[in-house]
N, C-alpha and C positions, 0 to 999 in steps of 0.2 A: 170237492172233498172238505170234511170240517175237520181242522189240527187234529183236535183230540183223535179223532180216526186213524190218525200215525200209529197211537201208541195202543188202541183198546180194541181187543177183538169180542165184545159180547154175543153171547147167546140167549133170547129172548124167549120167554113160551106166548101163547095166543093171548094171553092178557098184558103182557108188555112187561110181566114180571124178568126180572135179570136172573138165569138159572146157571150162569158160567162167564169168566172173564179170565183171558189173557191179559197181560199187559206188558210191553216192551219197550226199551228206553234206550240211547246209546248211552257209551261209556261218560261221557260228557254231558248229561242231561244236566241243563239247569233254567230253571221256571223261566227267570227273567226275558231269556234270550230264546228259547226255543217254547214258546207259550205265547208270551207279551207280545216279543218283538214281531214274531211270526206273523199274529194276527194285525198286529200293524201294519205290516209290511201288504197280506194280501185283504184287506179288509181298514183302510187306515182309519176310515169315518166310525167305523164300529163303535157303538157307546159300551162303556167299561166302567164307568163308576158317575152314579149322582147323588149329589150331594147337599145337604141346606143344615140349615142350623134355626133355632128358636127367635133369632133375629133376623127371619126371612132371607139370611145371604145363600145365595143358592150357587154351584157350579157342576157340570156337568163335563165330563173328560171321554175321549174318545181311546182307542189304542192307540194312536199315535200320539195324540195327548202324552199318556202314560209314560207310552215310549220318550218323547223324548226328556219327559221331567223327572226320568230314572237315570238318562244318559249325564243331562246335567249334576244331579246330585251325586252322581258314580264320580264325575269330572272333580268335584269340589271334594269329595270325600278321599280319594285317591292324591290328588294335591295334598294332603293335610296329614298325609302319611298311614292311610285306613288302607290295609294287605289283605289278601287272600288267607283265611285263617285266625283276622284279630275279631275281638267279639265289641258287637256294638249293642247297647243297649236302647230301644225304644220304648219311650213314655209319652205317647200321644195324643191317649183315649182317643175321642174320634176325628182327627183334626184327619182330612183330606190328606194331610204330607204326608200323612203315613203309607199310603201307597204307593207312590212314585219312591219313596225313599228304602221302604222294604225291598221293593225292586230293584236298588242300584247296590244294597247290602248286597245281596243275590248275585247281580253281575260282578261285581269286585272277586265275588267269594267269601266274602267276609261271615260271620256268622253274626245274627241277630238273633236278641232276646229282648221280646217284648213283656213289656211289664203293666200293672199296673199304675195311674198316676196316685194310688192310695196310697204307695209306698212310702212309711215313717222313714226318715234317716237311716235306724239303723238296719233296715229292710234293705236300701241301696247299698248301707255298707257291708254287708251279707253277700250283696249280689253280687258289689261290682270285685272284690277281693278273691269269693269262691271261684267267680270265673276268668280271675283276670282281665278285666275287661276293660277294652282300650279307650272306647269313644261313649259321651251318651250323649241321645238326643231326644230333648223332651218341650212338652208344652209350657208356656211361658207363665203358664196360672195356676193357680191352687196350691202355690207356695212351691211348688213342684222345684223348682231350680233351686231355693235358698235348702232344700232337703238333699237334693244332689249335690251341691257345694261343700255343702255341711260334713256329709261323707266322705268326700273325697278330700277335704282337710283331715279327716280323723285317722285317713287309711297316708295322710301325708305322698299324696300322688299329685298335689296340684300341677307339675311340670311333667308328668307322665302322660296326664290322659287331655282328648279333647272334648272340649262341653260343647253342644252346640243347642240353641233352642231353635226355633220355628214363630214367624208372624210376627215378633217387633223384640227391639234391644231387651237385655237384661244385661246388668252388670254382670262379668266373670265370664260369660257365656258368647260364642261366635252367633248371629242370625245365619241360620243355612238356607233361608229363604232369600235374604238379599246376595247373599252367595251364590246360589244359583241363578241369579237374574241373567250374572255374566258368564256364565259359564258354555261351553260348546254342548249343541245339541246331538253330538254322536261320540258313541264311546265304543272303540275297539274290544270285540269280545275276547273276554280273559280265559284263561285256561281255569278250568273249574273240574272237578268227577264227579259224577253221581254218587258216590258214597262219602263223597266229603261232607262234614259238619255243615249245617244250613242254619237251624234253628233250636235255638235252647228254651225250652219252658221249664220256670219254679212251680213245682205242683203245691197246694197252698197249704201245704205243712199239718195235716189233720192229726200228727202225729211225728215229735222230731220236727228237726228243720225239715225248710221247703227241699227238695231233691230237685238237681236240673237235668233235665231230661232231653236225651239230645238227637234230632231226626235228620238223616241224612238229604241230601237233593231229591231224592224219589219222594220224600214225604206228601208233596202235593201231589202225585200223580193218583197216588190211595186216595182223594177225595172225590175224585170223582164218580163213584160210586155213593159219596154221602149228596153231591149234588144232583146226581138226575135221576137214580130210584129211590132216596129219599124225600129232600127236600123237593122232588121233582122241578127242579129246575130248568125252564125251555131255553133253547138258541134265540136267542134274541129277546129273553123276559126281562126281568125286573125282579131281581130278590132282595130280601129286606130279611137281616138275622140283627136281633138285637144283643150286641154285645160290645163292650168298649174292644181296643185292638189291640191290651192289654192281657186277654184272657186268650188258651187255645182256643176257645169257642167261634173266635175271628179266623182263627186257620180255617176253619171248618165251615163258616157261612159267607164271609165276608171279601173271599179272595180266591182261593187254589178251586177248587172243583166249579165254582162261577164262572170263572174266567175258561177255565179246561172247556169248559161246555159253549164257549160265547155267549152268555147271558152276562147279564151289569148286575152292577152291586148297588143295591138303593142304603145310604148311610142317612140317619139322622141325630146330629152333634144336638143332643140336651143333657140337660144334669137329674133334674128331675120327672122321671116317669110320672105322665098324664094320658090315661088313655085315650081321652076325645083326643089332644095332639097326634097321637099316634094315626087314629085312627082318619083323621085328616089331609095328615103326609101320604100315607096309601094311596088313599081316594085321590089326591090331589099329583101324584105323580106313574098312579095305575100301576101300585105293584103289584108282580103276578103270583106269587110264594112268598112265605112269613115263617120266620121259626123265631121262637124268645123261651128263654125258660118257666117254668111253671107260675113264678109267682109274677109274671104279667098276667097270663092268661086268668089267674083270680081275681086281678084287678078288672080285668076286662069283664068277667062275668059277675062281679059283683052286683049290680046291677041290672045291666043290659047290654051284649059285647057291642058296641056301635056296627050298622053295616060296613063291611068291605068287600061291596062287589067284586073289583078287579082280582081278588085273591083268588085262586083256584084250589090252593094247598097251604095246610101250616102244619108245623112238629114244633117238636120240643125234647130237650133233655137234659141231663142232668142233676134232678131231684125229684122228690115226691111230688109227683100232684093228684088230688083224689079224685076220685070218681065223680065225683060231685060235678066238677069244673067239669070234664070229660064231659057229660052230661048236658050240661047247662050250656057250654061253647056249641053243641053240635044243635041244641035246641036254637040257641039264639041266630046262628048265621048257617045252621045249613050244613057246616063240615064237621070231618071228623079229624084231630087232631090225632098226628102220626108221632109216637113216641121212638126213638131211640135208644140204643148204650153204645158206651165207646170212652175211652180213658184218653189222659192230655198223652199219656205211653202209644196210645195207637191211635187209630183210626176208628171209624166207624165198624163196630164189631157187628153190631144186628139193630133191626129197626124192620116197622112194619111198613114195608116197602109197595113202591109203586107195583099196582096189579095182584095186589093180596088181600085179605079184608083186614083191615086194620082194628085191632082189639084194645078198649078203653083199658090202660095199666099197664099194657105188657108191653113188653121190650120190643116183640116183634119176634123175626126168628133171624138167623146168623146170613149176614154176608156173604156172596159164594168168593167170597177174597178171601174168607178164613174157616178152618176149618176147627169148629170147636166145639170142646168136648167139658161134661160137668165133673169133677173129680172129688172125693174125697178127701179126707188127709192123710189119708193113706196113698194116694194117687191113684185111686182107683174110679171107673164110672160108676155114677150111679144111676139108677133107672127112671124111670115118669114120675113124677110128681114125689120124687128124693131134692134135696138139700145137696148142691156141692157147691164146690169153685169154680166160675168160668176162664176156663184156658183156652190157652191159641196151641195148638200143635204146630212144629216146625216140620213141614215135608221136607225128607232130604236131608236133614239136620238144618235148613236154610230158614234164616229169620223172614215171617213173610211180609210183604210188602208194607209200609207205611205203620210198622211197629217198631218203636224207639232201637237205637244202636247200645246207648249206654246210657247211666246214670253219668252226672258229671263228676270227678274226682270217686267214685264210688264202684268198682267193680264186683267188690263184695258182695254188694246191696244185688248189683243185675245179678248175678251169677247166683245169689238166692233165687229170684224172681222167675228165671229159665232154671229149671231143671227137671231133670227125666224128658229132654223133648219136647216141655211145655212152659209158655209164660203163664204165669200165675194171676192173673188179675185182680187177686185179694178180695173179688167181691164174690156174695152167693146168688143161687139163684136156682129157681126150679122149674122144670118145661113138663107142659101138660101132653095129653096123648096127643094132641095134633100139631106138636112141633115151635107153640108157641112157646115164649122162657118170659117169666116175672120175678123179680128182682126180690129179695131176700135180705138184703143190705151188708155193711162189709162182712166178709167172711170169717174174721176174728168177734165182731159183735152180736155172734149166734149168743143167744143165751140158753144154758142148757138147766131145763129144771122140771123135776119130778121124773124124769128119765125121756121129756121130750125136748126136740130142739127148734127155739124158737125165732122167729126174723124180728128183730123192733121193726124193720119197716110195717109189718101187718099190723101192730100195733098203733105203730102212730097214725096207721092210715085212716084209723076209728076215731082217733083222741081228736085229732084236729076237724071233726066233723061238727063238734062241741062248740057251742058259741060262745063260751067265754076262752076256749085255746087261741092262741094268738100265732103261739111254737109252740113246740115241743118236742123229747127228746125219751127215748125208751133203753133201759140199761139193766144187767142184770145184777144183782146184790145178793150178799151170801146171805143164805137162806137154811138151818139146820136140818128141818125138815125135808126141801125141796134140793136142799145144794144150790142152789140160785133161785130169787123171787122176781120178780117184774118188778120195775121199779119206773115211773112216769116224773119226768121233769117237765115243768107246765109253767110257760109265761102265758099271762093274762091278755086278755083285748082289753083297750081303755074302757074304764069304767066299773071293772069289776072288782072287788075287794078278796083278798087271799083269806077267806074263811075255815073252820073246821065244813062246814057245811054245805060249801062248794066244793071240795075237795072230796068228799064222801059224794056229791052230787055228780059230779067228772065221772069219779070212779064206776057209780052205778050206772051211769048213762054208756060208757066202751063196754063194762062186763056183760051189759045188758044184750051187747052183740058178737062176743067173745064166746068160744069155748072155752068152759074151765079152767082147763088147762092150758089157757092164754091169761088168762083173770090178773088185772092189776093188784097187786096186793099191797103198794106202797105209792104215793104219789107227794111230789114236793115243787111248791112254786117256788122260781125265782126270778129276778128283776129283769134279768138279761142271759141269754145263752153265751158261753165261749164260743166263739167264732174262729173260724179262719179268715184271713184278708177277703177272701173270695167268698165269705158269707156259712162256709159248709161249720154245720156245727161239732164240736170237737167233745165227741164221747167219749176220747181217751180223756180227758182231761173232766168231764163229768165221774168219770168212775175213778179216777183221782182224788177228787173231793169226796166222794162216798165213801171208799178207802180210810183216809184220814180222819174222816168224823166218827167212824167207826172204829178206831182206835185208841 
């Protein structure tokens, strides 16, 4: 029996599509012990992690290797005073140390806080203070240790915190790699509970300060559907998700669902994205499934996507991808891109799943794990082809598996998003007659113009097609006649000049493809967009700038 069959009862139709799923777990479920160690005991030589970098360095780890390495790290951490409930920041980029260290933190019952290495000193200050962090384990590169130790000094916590780097010595930090070499390879199971907090992810902060999103130890189980039925990972396959470990996307595609499935994870450690290099390592190692943000597919299809014959399925999520890219990728590779939708606060809510016909640009259909509703502002369900907020219903008042347990230090915010028996995502969508969902933007970003409700997403989808447009965002601005008018903010591709003629050309290009009530009435060029650290455009900041300019 596969390990995962202990926890999941699945029902599939004749096409292999999941129609129902029941998930069960013990009160002390812990991914480190009950998945990683269990597989290591049953199949010690089973491949878990294949890692390489741009310098041609390579490491291949079995589940037995991960078990032993995580036990060594757990012994080092506990000896240093890390205990159940302590919060530990991991800023490890794509270093292979992330995998055994994260499992070690799980085994102790501590709370891991994965963060990107791109954080500034003040970003570290905010996270360390907000989460009352006990330890930081970080990459020794890219001046990250300088920013970490600067943050610790600002907070006056030099004596309270434990600081580690990996790979090499850094002044002011302990070398976790070296300490692990002499540690014991066994670690007696510690008491943890399934409803203990396991991980905290900080959101990108598109409006206000980043929020700490808290998930408990059942969180990995919810990613089984992500891996098996969206990414279509296979037992003994090799899955490649392009993500740094500091983002929640790493939980979706670089560890939990994949290992529950018995599928190995492929990691390519790079700093600068090169399509040919990505294709080369995919082919070299025989990657069987691939997932990447839309930006990657734009690069891959710019000239002609390289052949990747070992890959059977590809997926994407997280941001807008134009229909042109879907079509080009299919023409160039013969594969359809399976789009999906979820949040840091959830796992996979909907997708173009295995066994169903994928539709370009659609979020797909809801996962059987969730009861999804589209609600209007008053909380009433909307019909087909009507815009509503994506909401998750709590059956019998129970929080669905994989949905976060709280916002760190903000119970009021948590109560607000969980109201009237629903979790409110804040994202707007509409559903067609066949039950496919289509993203419409943030619910609060919807523009009300001339009696119509317009999602910026559908305007941006047309704007990005113009060859001069590198990036774009659409907002509503005050208009005496319409209430709001549609305004486009554009960053130009290199080689184009900000001329009135080009502005007119872009507007005419877009408006020729849009219904009149969706026409762009204003357009402004910017040198760069205000963005979060994860690269999301801050529409709230664009609206605030517009409001300031009109005072």
